[in-house]
N, C-alpha and C positions, 0 to 999 in steps of 0.2 A: 395435393402438392404442399410440401412443408413451407413454413415461413421463410426458412433459410434459402430454399431453392427459388423462391419468388423474388428475392432481393437481388437487384442488379449490382454489379461491381461499380464502385464510384469512379468516375473519370479521373485519371491521374493528373492530366494536364490542365483541367479547368473546373470551375464550379458552375453549376447550372444557372444560378442567379446570384448577383451580389445585392444583398439586402442593405437597407438603411436602418440605423438605430431607431429612427422615428416610426418604423413599421411595427415596433414592439411596445407593449406596455410593460414596464418593469414592475414586478410584483414585490420581490424582496431579495436581500442579499443572502446567499446560502454558503458562501465560501470566501476565504481570505487567505492569500499567501504571498510569497515573494514575487510570483508571476503577475499578480493583480487580484481582481475581484471576480467571483462567480455570482451571477444573479439569475434568479428565476424570472422568466418573462413569458408573455403571451403574445403571439402574433396577432395583430389587430384584424387582419383580413381573414385568416384561416382559423383562428382560435387555437392553433397548436401551442402547447406549453413546451418551452425549451429552456436550456441553460445557456447563458451568455458568459463566456470566459474571456475576460479582458486581458490583453497581452500588453504588458508594460514594456516600453522601449526606453530604457534609461540613457541610451546613447543614440539619440535620434539622428545625429549627423552621420552615424555609421551605417544607417539604413535599417532594414527589417531585422529584428533580433534573430540570430542564427538558431537558437534553441527552439523558438517558435516555428521557424521555417522547417527545421528537421522534424518537429512533432507533426506539423500539418502534412508534410510529404509522406511520412510513414503512415499516418492515419488514413490518407487517401488510398493507400495500397492494401489496407486491411478490410476484410469483410467477414466478420464472424459474430455469431449471436452473443458471445461473451466478451466482445471488445467494443468499447464506446465508439459510435459513429460520429463523424464530423459532417454536419449537414451543409453548411455554407460558411462564408466569412462576411463580416461587416467591417467597413472602413469608415470611420467618422473623421471628417476633415477637421484640422485644428481651428479653434476659434480665435482668429487673430486678424486685426485690421491692417497690420503692417506686412506687406509682401516679403520683406526681408526675413521675417520670423519664420517663413515657410522652410527656410534652410535648416533650422534647428528644431522645428516642431512638425513632426510628420503625422500628427493625428493619432487616433487610437484604433487598433484592430481588435476585433472580437471573433472568437470561434463560437459557432452556433452548434449545439449538440442536443439530442433529445433530453428532456428533463428526467433526471433520476430521483426517485423518491427518497433515497437514503444513501449514506455511505457507511462503511462498517464502524468507523469511529463514533459517529452519531448514534448508530443502532446499538452498539455495545455499551455506550454511555447512558442510554435511555433506561431508567429504572423499570419501565413498562416492558422491556424486551426480555423474553424468556425463551432462549433457544434450546431445543432438545437435540439429542444426538442425531436423530434422523434428519432434522433441518440442517444441522452443521454438515452432515455428509453430503446433502444436496448442494449446499453452497461450495463445499470444497471440490466436488466433482466439476462444477461449472468453472471454478477458478483454474483447476488443472487443465480442463479442456481449452480454455482461453490461452493459458501460458504455453501449452503444447502447440497450439496454432501459431502463436507468435514465434516460437523457437523454430518450428518447421519452415517458416518463411525467412529464416536467417536474421531475425531481429532479437536484440537483447532489450529488455524493458529498463532495467537498471534502477528502478525505484519502486519495487513491489512493497507495499505497505497497506495497512488497513484504510487509510485515508484515500487511497487511490483505487479502492474497490467499491463499486457502487451497485445499487439495486434499483431496478425499474419498478413501476407500480405492480407488475405481475410477478415479481420475485426473480426475474432474470438478472443474473450477476453480470456486471460489466467492468472490465479492466480499463482504467482511465489514466490520464496524465503521462503522455509519452515524451515529455520534455527532455528526458535524459536518455531516451532510447536511441539505438543505432544499429546499423547492419553489422553482423559479425562474419568472420571468415573461417571456413572449415566445415566439416561435415555436420549435418543436423543430428540431433539426438536420436538414437535407436533404443528400443526396449532392451534393457540388460547390457547396454554398451556404453554407459556413462554419458557425460554431457556432450554438447555440441560446441564447436569453435575451438579456441585455444591456439590459433595459429599466429595471431598478431598482438602487439602491445596496444593497450588502450589506457585512457586516463583512470587513475584510481579515485578521483574525486567524484564518485557516484554512490548512489544508494544512501538513503537517510540512515544516520548512524545506528539507531536502535534495530534496524533490519539489515545492517551491513554484515556480510559474511566474513569469516575469519581470514580467508585468503586475501581479501582487500586490506584488512587491518595489518596483516603481516607484509604487505607491500607487493603482492602479486599484480602484475600488469598484463600478463598474457592469460586473462581469465576467460571463463566459459559461460554457458547458459546456467551453470550451477549457481551463479550469483543470484539469479532470480529464484531458484528453488529454495535457497536458504530463507529468503523473504516469505515464500509460500509456507514454509514450516513455521516461521514465527507467527504468521497470520492464523494458521491452524490452531496453535496453542492459545492464541489470543481469543479465539471464538469461545473457548471454555472459561478463561479467567477474566474476560471482559476488559483487559488492559494489556499494554505491551509487556512482553515477558523479559526483555533484555534492555533495560533502561540505563545506558551508560552515559556518564558525564563528559568523557573524553575518549579518544581512540584507545588509549591504554586501559582505561577503566572498562571500556566496552569489551576488549579482549579478555580482561580478568573475569567479568561476569559470564562471558561465554564459556570460558574454561571451568568456571565454578559449576556450570550446568551440565556440560557434556564431557568434562574431563580435559586435562592438558594434552597438547600434541606430543607425540613421541614417535619413535621409528616404526612402531607397529601400526598405529592408527593414521599416521600422516607422514610418510617417509620424506616427501618433498619439502616439508615445512622448514627444515634446517637450511635450505638454500634461499629462502626468502629474505629480503633485505632487512625487514623490521623484526625478524625473529630474535636476534640477540637482545633487543630492547624490551621484549615482551616475555622474558623468561619467568615473569611473575606467576604464570599459570602452572608452573611445574609442580607446585605443592597442592594444587586443587584436587578435590575428590568429586567424581561425577555424581550428580544429584537428579538427573532428568527423570529416572524411573520413580524415585521416591516422591517427587513433586507431582508428577502428572498421571501416574497409574490410577490413583483414587479418582481422578477427574475424567479420564478418557478410556480407562481399561487397558488390558494388555495389548490388544490389537491396535488400538489408537496410539499407544506409546511406541509400538514397533514402527508404525508408519512415521510418526514424528521423529523418531530416532534416525530413520533412514534419510529424512529431509534435513535434519540438523546434524549431519555427519561432517566432521572436520575436514576430511580429505575431499575436495571437490570432485576428484576422479571417481570416487566410489559413492558419492551422494546420489540419491535417486533423481532421475529425470522425471518429467511429467508423465511419460508413458509408463514408467515403472510404478509411480504412485497410483495412477488410475487402475492399474492391474492388481493392486494390493487387496488382500482378502478382507481388509477392514470394510471396504465398500460392498462386499458380498455377504457380510454377516449381519445378523439381527442386532439392532433394528436397521432395516434396509433404508437407503436414502429416500426421502420423500420425492415425489414427482412435483413438477413446478406448480401444477394446479392444487397441490396439497399443502403448499407452504402457507404458514399463517400470514395474515395481512398485517404488515408492520406500520407503525406510525411514521409520518414524515419527519425525518430527523437527519441532521448533517453534523459535520465536525464543528461547525460554528455554534451548535446548540450545546456543546459539551459543558461549557461553564454554567449555562442555565440549568442543566441537569444536576450539576454539582451543588448549586445553590438549593435546588428543590430537595435534594437528599439531606442537606444540612439543616434546613429550616424545619421547625416543629409544625405539626398540623395546626390549623387555626384554633381548634378547641382544646389544645394542650397548653397548660400554663407553663410559662418559661421560668425555670428555676434560676434563682440568683446565684451567681458564681461565688464560691467560697474564696476568701482571701487568706492566704497563708502568711503568717508573720515571720516564718523562717525561710529566707531566700535560698539557703542551701538545700532545704528539703524540696522546695519547688524545682530547683535545678535538677536534683536527683530523679524526681518523678518524670521530668521531661526526657532525660537521657534514657531512662529505663524503657519508656514507651517507644522511643526511637529504635532502641536495640531490639525490641521484640517484634518490629515490623518485618514481615517476610517480603523480600524483594524478589518477585518472579522475573 
């Protein structure tokens, strides 16, 4: 019997046990975000190593935060090897001696999940990480299987990015952070039939900017499962270059660099773009020249670029869905994807370790003498050198 078939569906309407924070030994902090803090911890009684995700409630008097409630509700309905499980919840009472303060201080909630050894941001930022093509294919197939499962159950993730993709100690990939997820209305994706959903308007204030698809930037509100597939494409390329490929400083700049990579929208490649509300403000892309093939073919080959191109397609109606991507010849060609037990054993590393890795790369080895910096008496010459080096930087 497979591991997947052994696992029971999680009860939707209750948790088996409500734990106390005192039941755990906190080991270290492994994540920090607007939601709160993620900490590695060990259950004192069972010895199980878990992750505790603190849920910050900035408006205590309004009750439990709606984004956390939505995330918990959705996670309790999901049961897939490539989706992060929620094990239980912790509620820590507020530490106050004044009963009146209970009105404004609701205590702290924690989501308890299995401990994940790494996230993709930490893994790719680690100088010790060396991913070969077969390993990347294995990770991508797991990511696509998880995304397809989510979409077939009529959910949008709406924040697919490297930081939300985790790896357990056995190399199993897990999609995490469903704080922006929601149910979508409409048919689920079918192979060769385009995305799912698209029947109702939803908020456009979703998806981290660097992974935000062009339809959201142009103001589309009746969007589909294709918004997640754009993020999957960005992650695919990121596995090769080890950094985000579309780093925009504003929504208009984000649209510009997208058009620089895949070309500007026109009547042939995206007929519906002209009807989107932000299109007149973003005509800056009309003079761009497509550069995706020239940038990525040397890194991932012709088949890899073909798959990437189908996921980073401007028109969401013709963008690959997860079923299309899984069926691509890229995954059937040499080198074949590694099996889980063949994946290399990665170091423990998370997004919070990124700055530490940067410092390690910039610091000279202990036995290397540090050269004294040259001082230039000509400030104009110094300025010129700085500008030249900036212009020569390739922005993926």
